[in-house]
C-alpha positions, -999 to +999 in steps of 0.1 A: -546-318+571-513-329+563-481-304+569-475-308+530-510-292+521-513-269+545-479-256+532-491-258+492-527-243+501-512-210+520-490-199+487-501-174+469-504-187+433-491-166+405-511-171+368-491-192+352-486-165+320-471-147+345-449-174+357-441-181+323-435-146+311-407-144+339-394-179+326-390-163+290-422-180+277-442-157+256-483-157+263-488-166+229-467-203+238-492-213+260-524-234+259-539-231+293-554-255+316-571-234+341-549-202+359-521-223+370-511-246+348-503-247+309-490-265+279-461-251+264-466-251+222-437-269+206-430-236+184-413-218+214-383-247+206-381-223+169-378-195+189-354-202+209-333-221+186-303-195+187-304-191+226-279-203+247-282-234+270-275-240+303-257-262+323-275-290+337-278-310+373-287-344+376-302-353+409-300-393+421-299-409+455-288-442+474-308-471+474-339-460+482-354-473+514-393-473+529-380-445+550-382-422+518-351-398+507-368-366+493-351-366+461-380-348+443-380-325+474-339-323+469-345-317+432-376-285+435-355-273+466-319-271+448-337-250+421-352-229+444-315-225+463-302-215+429-327-189+423-322-175+459-286-167+448-291-153+419-287-184+394-317-183+371-330-220+374-358-241+360-372-276+373-381-302+352-394-337+367-414-363+357-450-366+361-470-387+387-484-419+385-516-428+398-503-464+407-483-451+436-504-424+441-530-449+454-506-477+466-475-473+488-459-440+477-486-412+479-481-378+461-451-372+439-449-333+443-421-328+468-427-316+502-432-287+530-417-255+514-404-277+486-434-288+463-447-281+424-481-264+424-511-272+424-507-311+438-538-322+436-538-312+400-506-328+392-510-359+411-546-365+403-548-364+357-529-335+353-536-326+322-542-359+303-511-372+299-509-406+312-543-417+300-531-405+262-502-427+268-527-451+281-552-452+252-524-446+227-512-478+240-545-499+240-559-487+208-523-510+196-533-535+211-575-535+200-554-533+166-536-561+171-563-584+185-588-569+158-559-582+130-562-618+148-598-617+145-601-606+110-573-626+100-557-601+084-522-599+066-496-601+080-512-628+097-500-627+137-498-661+154-517-654+186-490-674+208-464-646+198-479-615+203-455-590+224-476-562+233-497-559+263-526-537+276-515-508+298-534-494+331-525-464+353-530-482+387-517-508+403-539-541+399-519-577+405-550-592+390-543-580+358-506-595+353-510-624+335-551-630+323-570-647+291-587-622+268-612-633+240-633-655+259-675-660+250-674-675+220-661-670+182-677-634+175-657-624+207-626-623+192-597-648+197-587-665+227-551-661+243-529-656+269-519-616+276-508-595+306-510-561+314-484-535+324-484-502+344-486-469+323-455-457+331-435-488+319-456-487+288-431-483+255-455-456+245-443-432+275-406-443+266-411-434+233-430-400+245-401-390+267-373-397+238-393-379+207-386-344+199-412-340+171-443-353+158-424-370+127-405-388+152-430-399+176-448-414+148-418-431+133-408-446+171-442-455+172-442-471+139-414-493+147-429-510+176-427-547+177-459-563+184-451-599+176-448-623+146-465-641+120-465-682+121-438-682+099-416-664+126-411-631+108-417-594+130-446-578+129-444-540+137-470-508+145-465-500+105-474-535+095-509-526+110-508-488+095-519-473+132-486-455+138-505-422+125-538-424+147-515-436+184-493-403+179-528-381+169-535-394+207-509-382+220-507-346+202-513-324+230-493-351+252-462-342+234-460-308+251-442-301+282-465-287+310-456-254+328-462-254+365-446-235+398-429-240+426-440-231+462-418-201+455-437-192+425-401-205+402-409-223+368-413-261+371-419-281+340-434-317+347-437-339+319-435-375+311-437-404+338-414-437+331-404-457+355-368-460+362-368-494+376-387-510+345-383-480+322-355-455+317-367-431+344-367-400+336-387-370+327-391-355+288-362-350+264-383-319+251-388-306+289-352-310+298-345-291+269-364-261+273-355-258+308-320-259+299-330-231+273-347-212+298-319-212+324-285-210+337-288-238+355-315-266+348-324-293+375-335-329+365-342-359+384-336-398+376-362-420+392-350-444+420-311-451+431-283-439+408-277-478+400-310-473+377-324-440+369-293-426+365-272-452+348-300-451+320-300-411+321-265-414+309-263-446+289-297-444+270-313-406+277-284-385+274-268-404+244-302-401+223-309-366+235-273-350+231-270-333+265-252-344+292-251-334+331-222-308+340-230-324+380-245-347+396-261-344+434-268-376+453-296-375+477-284-390+510-301-396+545-291-405+581-320-427+582-317-446+552-279-452+560-291-465+592-312-488+572-286-499+551-263-503+582-288-531+597-311-509+615-350-516+614-377-494+599-392-487+636-355-477+650-345-453+625-355-425+648-330-435+675-296-419+672-270-444+661-238-432+646-225-469+645-253-478+621-247-447+601-211-455+596-218-493+583-244-480+556-217-454+545-208-485+524-239-480+497-229-443+495-199-454+488-208-477+460-230-448+441-200-422+445-178-447+427-204-452+402-206-415+393-170-414+387-176-441+360-193-413+340-164-387+346-189-361+362-185-344+400-207-353+428-225-333+454-239-350+480-274-331+496-278-347+527-317-340+535-319-337+570-348-346+588-358-335+629-343-367+639-312-368+628-282-355+651-248-333+646-225-367+652-246-386+626-243-357+600-203-353+606-197-389+600-215-385+563-198-356+556-165-361+566-171-399+544-181-379+513-151-355+516-129-389+520-141-395+486-136-364+467-167-353+465-185-320+480-216-325+505-241-301+518-271-300+543-303-291+530-337-283+545-356-271+516-386-289+536-386-269+564-374-236+549-379-238+508-349-220+487-331-208+520-328-248+530-313-253+496-289-220+495-259-237+509-264-268+486-270-246+456-234-229+465-219-264+464-231-276+432-222-239+414-184-247+429-185-281+415-204-279+381-178-285+352-185-266+321-172-292+297-177-327+312-161-355+294-188-377+280-182-413+288-208-440+286-207-475+303-203-494+272-202-489+229-233-496+215-219-521+193-208-541+223-227-575+218-260-573+243-255-601+267-219-580+274-236-547+276-258-563+303-224-580+320-209-542+321-239-525+337-243-553+362-208-560+373-199-522+372-229-505+384-244-527+407-211-547+419-223-585+407-202-612+403-215-630+379-248-631+352-272-661+349-292-657+316-319-681+316-330-704+288-356-682+275-332-651+279-303-669+259-330-677+229-337-635+234-305-631+229-304-652+195-335-635+186-323-602+185-288-605+173-307-621+141-332-593+140-306-567+139-308-549+172-278-559+187-268-521+188-294-512+214-284-500+247-301-519+273-327-506+303-321-533+328-354-540+347-345-547+384-357-541+419-351-505+437-344-518+469-310-530+462-278-528+445-283-567+437-320-582+419-328-594+454-344-565+470-337-582+507-296-575+504-293-537+517-260-516+520-234-531+498-237-565+489-209-590+477-204-620+456-243-619+440-256-631+412-284-612+388-302-635+367-319-624+333-353-643+333-361-626+295-351-598+274-378-576+260-370-555+226-384-521+224-375-512+189-397-480+189-380-468+221-347-477+204-335-502+235-336-537+253-352-546+284-338-572+305-357-583+333-341-596+361-350-610+393-383-612+401-391-576+393-429-569+384-443-547+350-476-542+371-471-535+404-498-546+435-514-524+462-506-532+499-523-541+527-532-505+535-531-488+500-534-453+503-565-451+484-580-455+519-564-424+527-577-398+501-613-382+502-631-356+488-651-327+508-687-308+497-663-277+485-644-305+462-608-301+480-588-331+478-581-348+511-554-374+520-534-370+493-502-359+509 
């Protein structure tokens, strides 16, 4: 049994209604899924309408590496640390996807003594939200193909269908497929593709909508394709927005669980940050703020992806704004950005740490662009030396940010007290709200602004397809949408091989997809894929179940 699972199973879980009552949620406002997890009814917002909102901490990170930075562990640990120093805190996180779980990453519920529990349930199916998203998305896909087969009006052009199908498993063989084979009674043959569920526009909508009315309206606004005359066709034209929203009835309600120290955690929604907006639901974050003095939430991958989208899309849509950003960095990751090989990261190398600081520097510069103060959380690993940590701390201070060494993995909330204290010192009660670009800026300029300002690109190249998409977006009146750029998480550039702080690079935009229901545009850069594949040895080979029904090898 792994250390993470050993710790998880050693915790005496409280009944979820006790966790809820301690957080300020009444028992009658819960829909129980067993003893240790529950949905929170949306009626809670009516009761808490006049309650004050707590401050918001956004946790992000430097550019991730295969060594792992521990952003979720840090987010949970920070919330534990805040509670330890007497500051009421609730952490709000995304739900894990089965794709990374069975692929390369494994579980996504934190680690050691900073976990959300029960990890088996949260990582596997949980309350069924991702399956509901999959079903709602694929219902629309089925209706689109039935529309083609029945030749119903509006008459969709089978060559110009924009809507895919989704699956919550990594499967490269489904990236590009042909459907409808087998004769005239089996449907209309056409090319299509699959995406992973976490990149679905339905997932994006679920995480942005705050009511059933808004959920249904946004689904109705989804662009599914075009007629032979080139006119756009939306889900509302197919008359199934109500049915898709009905499938998501329970999925819209946030999920309540507990941490390793029995504090409350809201786990809801799971869009990826490299191909979607990368934040948990607006509903869960707002509820965490209503229940907390300081709520903690997380943006996926590095600051250049999830956090930029959090500010320019999620905050702009939801109306809340972070009071401070915690940037997670590790000595190991900085060594890798400094040229050290993955297999040698355990070796002390202050020189590699110093070389890797350029990546940290760029992310701290990016945080300042949004007018927010920063705290660097140095997530300590056993191989880190005092000298290496000192290098990171001194550099952070020279950049005008605070830093704190964190060891919540080994010590839980006690290991995050210093970080919690640094966060409370740096919280800005009235941050100046700054977005990277105005919504009335032309789409190509929005893309260029993000690429130049956040990634550090020298130039942007729009392919012929992307240029055609820009014309189509303008014609359809969607130029006012923000951009949700799909880019590799492995580099500040669109080339995953360029670590550290690359210079003089070109970002290539190969196409721009319209997510009219979510209310943003998706420029797709480099070779980024919307359906990941499995590695040579997927994590699925490690997962098992014993005779008593215990899940093994998950963490």
